[in-house]
C-alpha positions as a printed NumPy array, in Angstrom:
array([[ 16.977,  11.069,  16.315],
       [ 13.357,  11.888,  15.529],
       [ 14.398,  15.281,  14.135],
       [ 17.11 ,  13.691,  11.989],
       [ 14.595,  11.17 ,  10.685],
       [ 12.076,  13.874,   9.763],
       [ 14.695,  15.94 ,   7.938],
       [ 15.802,  12.852,   6.015],
       [ 12.189,  12.083,   5.106],
       [ 11.752,  15.64 ,   3.826],
       [ 14.867,  15.255,   1.694],
       [ 13.794,  11.879,   0.313],
       [ 10.318,  13.15 ,  -0.547],
       [ 11.895,  16.055,  -2.407],
       [ 13.964,  13.694,  -4.562],
       [ 10.796,  11.813,  -5.647],
       [ 12.81 ,   8.784,  -6.762],
       [ 10.768,   6.329,  -4.696],
       [  7.133,   5.753,  -3.96 ],
       [  6.216,   6.637,  -0.399],
       [  3.449,   6.612,   2.164],
       [  3.462,  10.06 ,   3.752],
       [  0.322,  12.056,   4.532],
       [  2.014,  15.463,   4.486],
       [  5.291,  17.22 ,   4.027],
       [  7.559,  17.148,   7.082],
       [  8.318,  20.614,   8.486],
       [ 12.084,  20.946,   8.015],
       [ 12.413,  24.377,   9.703],
       [ 10.847,  23.112,  12.934],
       [ 13.   ,  20.   ,  13.045],
       [ 16.149,  21.975,  12.206],
       [ 15.411,  24.259,  15.167],
       [ 15.056,  21.161,  17.357],
       [ 18.423,  19.904,  16.096],
       [ 20.005,  23.309,  16.746],
       [ 18.718,  23.396,  20.335],
       [ 19.868,  19.822,  20.993],
       [ 23.301,  20.604,  19.531],
       [ 23.604,  23.765,  21.625],
       [ 22.682,  21.89 ,  24.805],
       [ 25.238,  19.221,  23.966],
       [ 28.031,  21.661,  23.119],
       [ 27.431,  24.217,  25.891],
       [ 27.34 ,  22.74 ,  29.398],
       [ 24.072,  23.677,  31.11 ],
       [ 24.53 ,  23.368,  34.858],
       [ 21.219,  24.783,  35.986],
       [ 18.939,  21.839,  36.62 ],
       [ 15.729,  23.781,  36.115],
       [ 16.934,  25.022,  32.697],
       [ 17.898,  21.553,  31.552],
       [ 14.569,  20.168,  32.733],
       [ 12.7  ,  23.039,  31.101],
       [ 14.357,  22.477,  27.729],
       [ 13.689,  18.741,  27.958],
       [ 10.02 ,  19.235,  28.837],
       [  9.645,  21.789,  26.033],
       [ 11.042,  19.331,  23.499],
       [  8.771,  16.555,  24.745],
       [  5.681,  18.794,  24.572],
       [  6.544,  19.949,  21.052],
       [  7.077,  16.374,  19.927],
       [  3.771,  15.313,  21.456],
       [  1.741,  18.186,  20.017],
       [  3.228,  18.32 ,  16.538],
       [  1.513,  16.006,  14.044],
       [  3.886,  13.44 ,  12.626],
       [  2.721,  14.176,   9.048],
       [  3.641,  10.606,   8.289],
       [  0.356,   9.147,   9.447],
       [ -0.085,   6.026,  11.494],
       [  1.228,   2.808,  10.006],
       [ -2.145,   1.334,  10.912],
       [ -3.553,   3.461,   8.069],
       [ -0.945,   2.347,   5.532],
       [ -2.507,   2.107,   2.043],
       [ -1.331,  -1.488,   1.767],
       [ -3.956,  -2.382,   4.399],
       [ -6.659,  -0.721,   2.3  ],
       [ -5.281,  -2.513,  -0.764],
       [ -5.725,  -5.82 ,   1.061],
       [ -9.33 ,  -4.853,   1.854],
       [ -9.865,  -4.082,  -1.828],
       [ -8.523,  -7.508,  -2.763],
       [-11.025,  -9.068,  -0.351],
       [-13.856,  -7.144,  -2.038],
       [-12.722,  -8.266,  -5.478],
       [-12.378, -11.816,  -4.196],
       [-15.951, -11.679,  -2.893],
       [-17.236, -10.295,  -6.197],
       [-15.605, -13.091,  -8.16 ],
       [-16.992, -15.763,  -5.831],
       [-20.486, -14.251,  -5.849],
       [-20.758, -13.884,  -9.626],
       [-19.199, -17.275, -10.27 ],
       [-21.533, -19.044,  -7.839],
       [-24.493, -17.441,  -9.629],
       [-23.107, -18.363, -13.033],
       [-22.922, -14.668, -13.941],
       [-19.157, -14.178, -14.141],
       [-18.333, -12.658, -17.562],
       [-15.993, -14.585, -19.808],
       [-14.79 , -11.511, -21.706],
       [-11.951,  -9.495, -20.15 ],
       [-13.629,  -6.117, -20.774],
       [-16.871,  -7.157, -19.083],
       [-14.985,  -8.724, -16.183],
       [-13.015,  -5.514, -15.65 ],
       [-16.255,  -3.508, -15.495],
       [-17.507,  -5.698, -12.673],
       [-14.266,  -5.631, -10.679],
       [-13.265,  -1.988, -11.191],
       [-13.467,   0.254,  -8.117],
       [-13.297,   4.049,  -8.038],
       [-11.339,   4.238,  -4.784],
       [ -7.969,   5.977,  -4.41 ],
       [ -5.02 ,   5.04 ,  -2.226],
       [ -2.547,   7.423,  -0.585],
       [  0.614,   6.348,  -2.358],
       [  2.683,   9.372,  -3.259],
       [  5.647,  10.216,  -5.422],
       [  6.649,  13.804,  -6.138],
       [  3.531,  15.736,  -7.114],
       [  1.419,  12.547,  -7.107],
       [ -0.432,  12.321,  -3.787],
       [ -3.103,   9.719,  -4.572],
       [ -3.373,   6.952,  -7.128],
       [ -6.553,   5.205,  -8.264],
       [ -6.937,   1.479,  -7.837],
       [ -6.118,  -0.113, -11.193],
       [ -7.596,  -3.558, -11.868],
       [ -5.819,  -5.154, -14.805],
       [ -7.218,  -8.242, -16.523],
       [ -4.768, -10.644, -18.169],
       [ -6.593, -13.072, -20.467],
       [ -4.921, -16.283, -21.628],
       [ -2.438, -16.209, -18.753],
       [ -0.381, -19.234, -17.739],
       [ -0.632, -18.622, -14.02 ],
       [ -0.616, -15.716, -11.574],
       [  1.152, -12.446, -12.404],
       [  4.266, -12.547, -10.235],
       [  5.953,  -9.397, -11.542],
       [  5.26 ,  -6.164,  -9.605],
       [  3.563,  -3.372, -11.506],
       [  5.326,  -0.083, -12.215],
       [  3.377,   1.598,  -9.407],
       [  1.552,   0.554,  -6.223],
       [ -2.212,   0.191,  -6.143],
       [ -2.394,  -2.224,  -9.094],
       [ -4.395,  -5.453,  -8.841],
       [ -3.658,  -8.094, -11.486],
       [ -6.379, -10.608, -12.341],
       [ -5.027, -13.443, -14.497],
       [ -7.367, -15.759, -16.42 ],
       [ -5.851, -19.164, -17.113],
       [ -7.144, -21.726, -19.591],
       [-10.533, -22.204, -21.223],
       [-12.165, -22.956, -17.859],
       [-10.902, -19.592, -16.549],
       [ -8.967, -20.446, -13.44 ],
       [ -8.473, -16.996, -11.874],
       [ -5.437, -15.708, -10.019],
       [ -5.323, -12.399,  -8.127],
       [ -2.137, -10.594,  -7.076],
       [ -1.487,  -6.972,  -6.082],
       [  1.359,  -4.45 ,  -5.992],
       [  1.961,  -2.242,  -2.94 ],
       [  4.889,  -0.866,  -0.948],
       [  5.431,  -3.844,   1.314],
       [  4.117,  -1.813,   4.282],
       [  7.16 ,   0.497,   4.117],
       [  7.375,   4.309,   4.225],
       [  9.611,   4.425,   1.154],
       [  9.987,   1.557,  -1.275],
       [  9.861,   0.451,  -4.861],
       [  6.617,  -1.28 ,  -5.896],
       [  6.531,  -4.877,  -4.671],
       [  3.973,  -7.662,  -4.646],
       [  2.072,  -7.918,  -1.386],
       [  3.235, -10.893,   0.655],
       [  1.383, -13.46 ,   2.706],
       [  1.458, -13.06 ,   6.465],
       [  4.764, -14.168,   8.04 ],
       [  6.129, -15.447,   4.713],
       [  8.16 , -14.103,   1.831],
       [  5.838, -15.607,  -0.743],
       [  3.61 , -13.328,  -2.838],
       [ -0.014, -13.204,  -1.786],
       [ -1.869, -15.11 ,  -4.502],
       [ -5.612, -15.688,  -4.433],
       [ -6.645, -18.68 ,  -6.489],
       [-10.132, -19.158,  -7.844],
       [-10.396, -22.724,  -9.14 ],
       [-11.7  , -23.232, -12.636],
       [-15.435, -23.368, -13.031],
       [-16.751, -26.906, -13.217],
       [-18.312, -27.892, -16.484],
       [-21.707, -29.579, -16.195],
       [-21.376, -33.334, -16.555],
       [-23.729, -34.969, -19.082],
       [-26.64 , -36.769, -17.488],
       [-27.495, -40.361, -18.345],
       [-31.168, -39.843, -17.619],
       [-33.516, -40.042, -20.554],
       [-35.864, -37.131, -21.136]])
């Protein structure tokens, strides 16, 4: 089953019709040899116990020593995308608390832009840069996934600049179309809300 899965992954990566998280190309020749050996052992009765055990141990050792190429799901780029959202969230809070958050979309993008890359791949594309997109004069959060993963949408709503942050990833899947990252244990998009900045109230004190 593992060999069949690796061959299917190799075929799907070759089609390049979906975004994927895969650190390296699967080795189809190796896995086809494994399938051939398993098929031969299934078709031809092997009555010698030591031979059956030897083939089984050999397969287990090969499976244990061969890198999966896929990479651990604990290192999925969606996790790093969530960390990036936390950093952007912290930047917005810090600059807003200091009264230094730019009101112009270009200046805000300069502050929030990061030069990191995430390991989303599709065909010849093996890494994509993090793309922070500012949406001025928005009417709420951006709830439509971007055309590729690794995009963070920052929506500015109203004159007081209520800020909404959403992001597009793969939904923690190996192969998937771009989707909005979801909140933990829910099907709702993960939306960070930064309440509008409070305007200073006029003071009744006389100078």
